C-alpha positions as YAML, in Angstrom:
chain: A
units: angstrom
residues:
- id: 1
  name: MET
  ca: [-76.61, -183.47, -93.99]
- id: 2
  name: LEU
  ca: [-77.98, -186.05, -95.73]
- id: 3
  name: ALA
  ca: [-81.65, -185.55, -94.44]
- id: 4
  name: THR
  ca: [-81.12, -182.35, -95.95]
- id: 5
  name: ILE
  ca: [-79.93, -183.13, -99.39]
- id: 6
  name: PHE
  ca: [-83.11, -185.49, -99.62]
- id: 7
  name: HIS
  ca: [-85.43, -183.09, -98.11]
- id: 8
  name: ILE
  ca: [-83.79, -180.64, -101.18]
- id: 9
  name: PHE
  ca: [-84.69, -183.36, -104.02]
- id: 10
  name: LYS
  ca: [-88.24, -183.92, -102.38]
- id: 11
  name: ASN
  ca: [-88.68, -179.94, -103.25]
- id: 12
  name: GLU
  ca: [-90.22, -179.35, -98.89]
- id: 13
  name: CYS
  ca: [-90.32, -176.90, -97.12]
- id: 14
  name: PRO
  ca: [-86.86, -176.09, -95.51]
- id: 15
  name: ASN
  ca: [-88.57, -174.30, -92.84]
- id: 16
  name: CYS
  ca: [-91.50, -178.09, -92.08]
- id: 17
  name: ASN
  ca: [-90.48, -180.32, -94.46]
- id: 18
  name: LYS
  ca: [-93.90, -180.83, -95.34]
- id: 19
  name: GLY
  ca: [-94.78, -178.40, -97.53]
- id: 20
  name: LYS
  ca: [-93.59, -177.90, -101.38]
- id: 21
  name: VAL
  ca: [-91.68, -175.01, -102.82]
- id: 22
  name: PHE
  ca: [-91.96, -175.52, -106.17]
- id: 23
  name: ALA
  ca: [-95.56, -175.57, -107.55]
- id: 24
  name: ASP
  ca: [-94.66, -178.04, -110.76]
- id: 25
  name: LYS
  ca: [-95.38, -181.70, -109.98]
- id: 26
  name: SER
  ca: [-92.31, -183.07, -110.91]
- id: 27
  name: PHE
  ca: [-88.80, -181.27, -109.74]
- id: 28
  name: PHE
  ca: [-86.61, -182.74, -112.35]
- id: 29
  name: PHE
  ca: [-88.68, -182.99, -115.63]
- id: 30
  name: SER
  ca: [-90.06, -179.87, -115.41]
- id: 31
  name: LEU
  ca: [-89.73, -176.94, -119.18]
- id: 32
  name: GLY
  ca: [-90.26, -174.10, -117.77]
- id: 33
  name: PHE
  ca: [-88.87, -170.82, -115.83]
- id: 34
  name: PRO
  ca: [-90.44, -172.59, -112.86]
- id: 35
  name: LYS
  ca: [-93.34, -172.00, -110.88]
- id: 36
  name: MET
  ca: [-92.45, -171.25, -107.19]
- id: 37
  name: ASN
  ca: [-95.20, -171.29, -104.57]
- id: 38
  name: GLU
  ca: [-95.38, -168.01, -102.55]
- id: 39
  name: TYR
  ca: [-96.12, -169.18, -99.33]
- id: 40
  name: CYS
  ca: [-95.35, -172.93, -97.47]
- id: 41
  name: SER
  ca: [-99.35, -174.97, -97.82]
- id: 42
  name: HIS
  ca: [-97.91, -176.33, -94.38]
- id: 43
  name: CYS
  ca: [-96.32, -172.97, -91.92]
- id: 44
  name: HIS
  ca: [-96.88, -170.57, -94.62]
- id: 45
  name: THR
  ca: [-93.07, -169.80, -94.08]
- id: 46
  name: LYS
  ca: [-92.99, -166.65, -96.70]
- id: 47
  name: PHE
  ca: [-89.77, -168.30, -99.51]
- id: 48
  name: GLU
  ca: [-88.55, -165.16, -101.03]
- id: 49
  name: LYS
  ca: [-88.23, -163.12, -98.24]
- id: 50
  name: GLU
  ca: [-87.38, -159.69, -100.31]
- id: 51
  name: PRO
  ca: [-87.00, -159.21, -104.00]
- id: 52
  name: GLY
  ca: [-83.83, -159.76, -105.54]
- id: 53
  name: TYR
  ca: [-83.19, -162.51, -102.35]
- id: 54
  name: PHE
  ca: [-82.21, -165.58, -105.30]
- id: 55
  name: PHE
  ca: [-80.28, -163.02, -107.09]
- id: 56
  name: GLY
  ca: [-77.01, -165.04, -105.09]
- id: 57
  name: ALA
  ca: [-78.84, -168.31, -106.34]
- id: 58
  name: MET
  ca: [-77.85, -168.10, -109.72]
- id: 59
  name: PHE
  ca: [-74.17, -168.43, -108.70]
- id: 60
  name: VAL
  ca: [-74.81, -171.70, -106.89]
- id: 61
  name: ASN
  ca: [-75.98, -172.40, -110.53]
- id: 62
  name: TYR
  ca: [-72.69, -171.46, -112.46]
- id: 63
  name: ALA
  ca: [-71.53, -173.49, -109.65]
- id: 64
  name: ILE
  ca: [-73.44, -176.31, -110.54]
- id: 65
  name: THR
  ca: [-73.43, -176.09, -114.56]
- id: 66
  name: VAL
  ca: [-69.62, -175.68, -114.80]
- id: 67
  name: GLY
  ca: [-69.33, -178.63, -112.53]
- id: 68
  name: GLN
  ca: [-71.82, -180.58, -115.21]
- id: 69
  name: ALA
  ca: [-69.70, -178.98, -117.39]
- id: 70
  name: LEU
  ca: [-66.38, -180.59, -116.43]
- id: 71
  name: ILE
  ca: [-67.84, -183.78, -115.21]
- id: 72
  name: THR
  ca: [-68.76, -183.96, -119.71]
- id: 73
  name: TYR
  ca: [-66.28, -183.21, -120.40]
- id: 74
  name: PHE
  ca: [-64.46, -185.80, -118.25]
- id: 75
  name: ILE
  ca: [-66.51, -188.45, -119.21]
- id: 76
  name: CYS
  ca: [-66.09, -187.25, -123.23]
- id: 77
  name: THR
  ca: [-62.52, -187.29, -123.62]
- id: 78
  name: LEU
  ca: [-62.66, -191.79, -122.91]
- id: 79
  name: PHE
  ca: [-64.81, -191.35, -125.62]
- id: 80
  name: PHE
  ca: [-62.43, -189.37, -129.02]
- id: 81
  name: GLU
  ca: [-59.25, -190.13, -130.19]
- id: 82
  name: LYS
  ca: [-57.79, -186.29, -129.35]
- id: 83
  name: SER
  ca: [-58.19, -185.28, -126.18]
- id: 84
  name: PHE
  ca: [-59.43, -182.27, -127.32]
- id: 85
  name: ASP
  ca: [-62.35, -182.41, -130.20]
- id: 86
  name: ALA
  ca: [-63.89, -179.63, -130.59]
- id: 87
  name: ARG
  ca: [-67.04, -181.92, -131.18]
- id: 88
  name: ILE
  ca: [-66.86, -181.62, -127.48]
- id: 89
  name: LEU
  ca: [-67.90, -178.30, -126.93]
- id: 90
  name: PHE
  ca: [-71.43, -179.56, -128.67]
- id: 91
  name: VAL
  ca: [-72.23, -182.00, -126.70]
- id: 92
  name: ILE
  ca: [-70.87, -180.16, -123.42]
- id: 93
  name: GLY
  ca: [-73.50, -177.13, -124.36]
- id: 94
  name: PHE
  ca: [-76.25, -180.57, -125.07]
- id: 95
  name: VAL
  ca: [-75.88, -181.48, -121.93]
- id: 96
  name: ILE
  ca: [-75.74, -178.44, -120.30]
- id: 97
  name: LEU
  ca: [-78.69, -176.73, -122.31]
- id: 98
  name: SER
  ca: [-80.83, -180.22, -121.21]
- id: 99
  name: LEU
  ca: [-80.01, -179.64, -117.72]
- id: 100
  name: SER
  ca: [-81.23, -176.21, -116.76]
- id: 101
  name: PHE
  ca: [-84.44, -176.04, -116.32]
- id: 102
  name: PHE
  ca: [-83.65, -178.24, -113.35]
- id: 103
  name: ASN
  ca: [-80.52, -176.77, -112.10]
- id: 104
  name: ILE
  ca: [-82.40, -173.19, -111.46]
- id: 105
  name: ARG
  ca: [-84.41, -175.63, -108.87]
- id: 106
  name: LEU
  ca: [-81.87, -176.96, -107.63]
- id: 107
  name: SER
  ca: [-79.81, -173.85, -106.95]
- id: 108
  name: ARG
  ca: [-82.95, -171.81, -105.26]
- id: 109
  name: MET
  ca: [-82.99, -174.85, -103.33]
- id: 110
  name: ILE
  ca: [-79.65, -175.22, -102.21]
- id: 111
  name: TRP
  ca: [-79.71, -171.41, -101.65]
- id: 112
  name: MET
  ca: [-83.28, -171.53, -99.66]
- id: 113
  name: TYR
  ca: [-81.81, -174.25, -97.44]
- id: 114
  name: ALA
  ca: [-77.68, -172.59, -97.10]
- id: 115
  name: PHE
  ca: [-80.30, -169.60, -95.02]
- id: 116
  name: LYS
  ca: [-82.97, -171.08, -93.89]
- id: 117
  name: ASN
  ca: [-82.99, -170.58, -89.36]
- id: 118
  name: TYR
  ca: [-81.32, -173.17, -87.93]
- id: 119
  name: SER
  ca: [-82.05, -172.26, -84.21]
- id: 120
  name: LYS
  ca: [-84.83, -174.03, -83.88]
...
């Protein structure tokens, strides 16, 4: 399990764990929509199995974003006098927008690893 998380964050192919999924240099600090490789450079696994394959990754992305928003809210309540201050919404919005490009990559990696062939 820990090795799988390690491979997800290293942007490695779910099949061989050697090729890269995203063509971007940095998995963490890249702006813009992610550019995915069509095939693994090592084992030639096709990453997008069918049209609309990553539709489910949107739900994973939503769950990650909600989790980040809740964590941000609970951290912010420590620094504001009232438990709900309107300024907290701006902080949550900033955090969500700042992490959105990372979340897209992470959710696609989680989606691919969730449906990889584990029978090997």
